[in-house]
C-alpha positions in Angstrom: 107.6 90.6 118.2 106.2 93.8 116.3 108.0 94.7 113.2 107.4 97.5 109.8 104.6 96.6 107.2 107.5 94.5 104.1 109.4 93.7 107.6 111.6 96.9 107.2 112.2 97.6 111.0 112.0 95.9 114.1 108.8 98.4 116.2 108.5 96.1 119.5 109.9 93.3 120.6 107.8 91.1 124.3 110.3 89.5 125.7 108.5 86.3 126.7 107.5 85.8 129.9 107.3 81.8 132.5 104.9 79.8 132.0 102.2 78.6 129.2 100.4 82.7 128.0 98.7 83.0 125.0 100.2 84.8 122.1 96.6 87.5 122.4 97.5 88.1 126.2 101.1 88.9 125.1 99.5 90.7 122.6 97.2 93.0 124.8 99.9 93.6 126.4 102.6 95.1 124.2 98.9 97.1 122.2 98.5 99.7 125.3 102.4 101.3 124.4 100.3 101.7 120.8 97.7 104.5 120.0 94.2 102.6 120.3 93.5 103.6 116.3 97.2 101.7 114.9 95.6 98.2 112.7 97.6 95.3 113.4 97.8 92.4 111.3 98.4 88.6 112.3 98.3 84.7 112.6 94.8 83.2 114.0 96.1 83.0 117.2 95.9 86.7 117.7 91.8 86.2 116.9 89.6 87.6 119.4 92.0 91.4 119.4 90.8 95.1 118.6 92.1 96.4 115.1 94.0 93.3 114.3 93.8 92.1 111.3 93.7 88.2 111.8 93.0 85.6 108.2 90.2 83.4 108.3 89.3 80.2 110.4 88.0 77.3 109.0 84.5 76.6 110.3 84.3 72.7 111.4 82.3 70.5 108.8 82.6 73.9 106.5 84.7 75.1 103.5 85.7 78.5 103.3 84.3 80.4 100.4 87.0 81.6 97.1 86.0 85.4 99.0 87.7 84.6 102.5 90.8 82.2 100.4 91.8 85.6 98.8 91.4 87.7 102.0 93.8 84.8 103.1 95.5 85.3 101.1 96.4 88.4 100.1 97.1 89.0 104.2 99.3 85.7 103.8 101.1 88.4 101.3 101.7 91.2 103.3 102.3 88.8 106.9 105.7 86.7 105.0 107.6 89.3 105.2 107.5 89.6 109.6 107.6 85.5 109.0 111.5 86.4 107.3 112.2 88.9 110.4 111.1 86.4 112.4 112.7 83.7 111.2 115.9 86.2 111.6 115.6 85.5 115.3 115.1 82.3 115.2 118.8 81.6 113.0 120.0 82.4 116.6 118.2 79.8 118.1 117.4 81.9 121.2 113.9 82.9 120.5 113.6 79.3 119.6 114.9 76.8 122.2 114.2 77.1 126.1 116.5 79.5 127.5 117.5 78.1 131.0 119.1 81.0 132.7 116.7 83.9 134.7 114.9 86.0 132.8 117.0 89.4 132.8 119.6 87.8 131.4 117.6 86.3 129.3 115.6 89.7 127.8 119.2 90.9 127.2 120.5 88.7 125.3 117.5 88.3 123.0 117.0 92.1 122.6 120.7 92.4 121.5 119.1 89.2 118.9 117.2 92.6 118.0 119.7 94.4 117.0 122.0 92.3 115.2 119.4 91.3 113.2 118.2 95.3 112.7 121.2 95.3 111.6 121.8 92.7 109.5 118.7 93.6 107.2 119.4 97.8 107.3 117.4 99.4 109.4 120.1 100.2 112.5 123.6 102.4 110.9 126.4 102.0 112.8 128.3 105.2 113.5 131.1 106.1 112.2 
């Protein structure tokens, strides 16, 4: 899921694909829809992507420097809003459990859930 800063809206949802797929592979696929210079922020699963800021990983048998720890803390304080959006999606359990119907049905349901989440956070306003 791609959201705008401070979790004010959901910009892009990449509907899951069958079988195990790395987060970075899904990100690279959806990144093509955005401008080449668009910056992104992600967790450790997105390391190696272009224009994406990720936290520093601790190397084997080495500790992070205080500067790296401070940068990780600043990044996580900005990402917490997106994590809250993900939590709101997972409340519906459709995004957190195995879905046993066909992929087209899953896509319709997950996009409906995203619409409900947008309505709940106030970014989607229904006409009177």
